[in-house]
C-alpha positions in Angstrom: 0.0 0.0 0.0 2.9 2.4 0.8 4.4 1.7 -2.6 1.1 2.5 -4.4 0.7 5.7 -2.4 4.3 6.8 -3.1 3.8 6.1 -6.9 0.5 7.9 -7.0 1.7 11.0 -5.3 4.9 11.0 -7.3 3.1 10.7 -10.6 0.6 13.5 -9.6 3.6 15.7 -8.8 5.2 14.9 -12.1 2.0 15.8 -13.9 2.0 19.2 -12.1 5.7 19.7 -13.1 4.8 18.9 -16.7 2.0 21.4 -16.6 4.3 24.0 -15.1 6.9 23.3 -17.9 4.3 24.0 -20.6 2.8 27.1 -19.1 5.1 29.7 -20.7 4.1 33.0 -22.3 5.9 32.1 -25.5 3.8 29.0 -25.9 0.6 30.9 -25.1 1.4 33.5 -27.7 2.3 30.9 -30.4 -0.9 28.9 -29.7 -3.0 32.0 -29.8 -1.3 33.0 -33.1 -2.0 29.6 -34.5 -5.7 29.7 -33.6 -6.1 33.2 -35.0 -4.5 32.5 -38.3 -6.6 29.4 -39.1 -3.7 27.3 -40.3 -3.1 23.6 -39.6 -3.1 23.7 -35.8 -2.6 20.0 -35.0 0.5 19.6 -37.0 2.2 22.8 -35.6 1.1 22.1 -32.0 2.5 18.6 -32.4 5.9 20.0 -33.4 5.8 22.5 -30.5 5.0 19.7 -28.0 7.8 17.6 -29.5 10.3 20.4 -29.0 9.1 21.0 -25.4 9.4 17.2 -24.7 12.9 17.1 -26.2 14.1 20.1 -24.3 12.7 18.8 -21.0 14.4 15.5 -21.6 17.7 17.1 -22.3 17.4 19.2 -19.1 16.5 16.1 -17.1 19.6 14.3 -18.4 21.8 17.2 -17.7 20.6 17.5 -14.1 20.9 13.8 -13.6 24.5 13.7 -14.9 25.9 15.9 -12.0 24.9 16.8 -8.5 24.5 20.6 -8.1 25.0 20.4 -4.4 28.7 19.5 -4.9 29.0 22.6 -7.1 27.4 24.8 -4.4 29.6 23.4 -1.6 32.7 23.9 -3.7 32.0 27.6 -4.4 30.2 28.4 -1.1 33.0 30.2 0.6 34.1 32.2 -2.5 30.5 33.2 -3.3 29.7 34.3 0.2 32.9 36.4 0.3 31.9 38.0 -3.1 28.4 38.7 -2.0 29.5 40.4 1.2 32.2 42.5 -0.5 31.3 46.2 -0.3 33.6 47.2 -3.2 31.6 45.0 -5.6 28.3 46.5 -4.2 29.7 50.0 -4.9 30.9 49.2 -8.4 27.5 47.6 -9.3 25.6 50.5 -7.8 27.7 53.0 -9.9 27.0 51.0 -13.0 23.3 51.1 -12.4 23.3 54.8 -11.7 25.2 55.5 -14.9 22.8 53.3 -16.8 19.8 55.2 -15.4 21.5 58.5 -16.3 22.1 57.3 -19.9 18.5 56.2 -20.3 17.1 59.5 -18.9 19.3 61.6 -21.2 18.3 59.5 -24.2 14.6 59.7 -23.3 14.9 63.5 -22.9 16.5 63.9 -26.3 14.2 61.5 -28.2 10.7 62.7 -27.7 8.8 60.9 -30.4 9.6 57.5 -31.7 9.4 57.0 -35.5 6.4 55.0 -36.5 6.3 52.5 -39.3 3.3 51.3 -41.2 2.9 47.6 -40.6 2.3 45.3 -43.4 -0.3 42.6 -42.9 1.3 39.5 -41.2 1.6 36.4 -43.3 2.0 32.9 -41.8 5.6 32.3 -42.8 6.7 29.9 -40.1 6.7 26.3 -41.2 5.5 23.5 -38.9 9.1 22.3 -37.9 9.9 25.9 -36.8 7.5 25.3 -33.9 9.8 22.6 -32.7 12.4 25.3 -32.0 9.8 27.4 -30.2 9.0 24.5 -27.9 12.6 23.7 -27.4 13.3 27.4 -26.6 10.5 27.4 -24.0 12.6 25.0 -21.9 15.3 27.6 -21.2 14.4 29.9 -18.4 14.6 30.6 -14.7 11.5 28.6 -13.8 12.1 25.5 -16.0 15.6 24.8 -14.5 14.3 24.2 -10.9 11.3 22.3 -12.2 13.5 19.9 -14.1 15.9 19.6 -11.2 13.0 18.6 -8.9 11.6 16.2 -11.5 15.0 14.5 -11.7 15.2 14.3 -7.9 11.7 12.9 -7.6 12.2 10.3 -10.3 15.6 9.3 -8.8 14.1 8.9 -5.4 11.1 7.0 -6.6 12.8 3.7 -7.5 16.2 2.3 -8.2 15.0 0.4 -11.3 16.0 2.3 -14.5 13.1 0.9 -16.5 10.6 2.1 -13.9 12.4 5.5 -13.8 12.0 5.9 -17.6 8.3 5.0 -17.3 7.9 7.7 -14.6 
């Protein structure tokens, strides 16, 4: 009974992680664009999902090939020293203030932005181009922790490689 409960909760968590991987603004926009254009939706969505699955699998394999905790413990002392260094804080603060000044001066000089007439958009992207869109959706700040947690969950679920691949 404990084994069934562990597998059930793990698979439900994996479904939640899968939904979180697919909920990105880029994929929303591409799906909305597909539906608005009236092109072959099933084929393009299939390519996009294939790219998303391939990217997620690559991330999972990357995170299972090394343990990030050893990396953190290796650089822990150096990173803490760098984060607490006031000289670095001062340099970064000056860089940000200079950046703000440049943007404010530029904005004061350029009052009106030039406008271009837009041509009507044509559906130029082929179906395999959506594979790259799905693959690109796997790179981000939220997808990396999700895939790390997915790998940890699958690794802790069972020691059998066949059952891990099923999960």
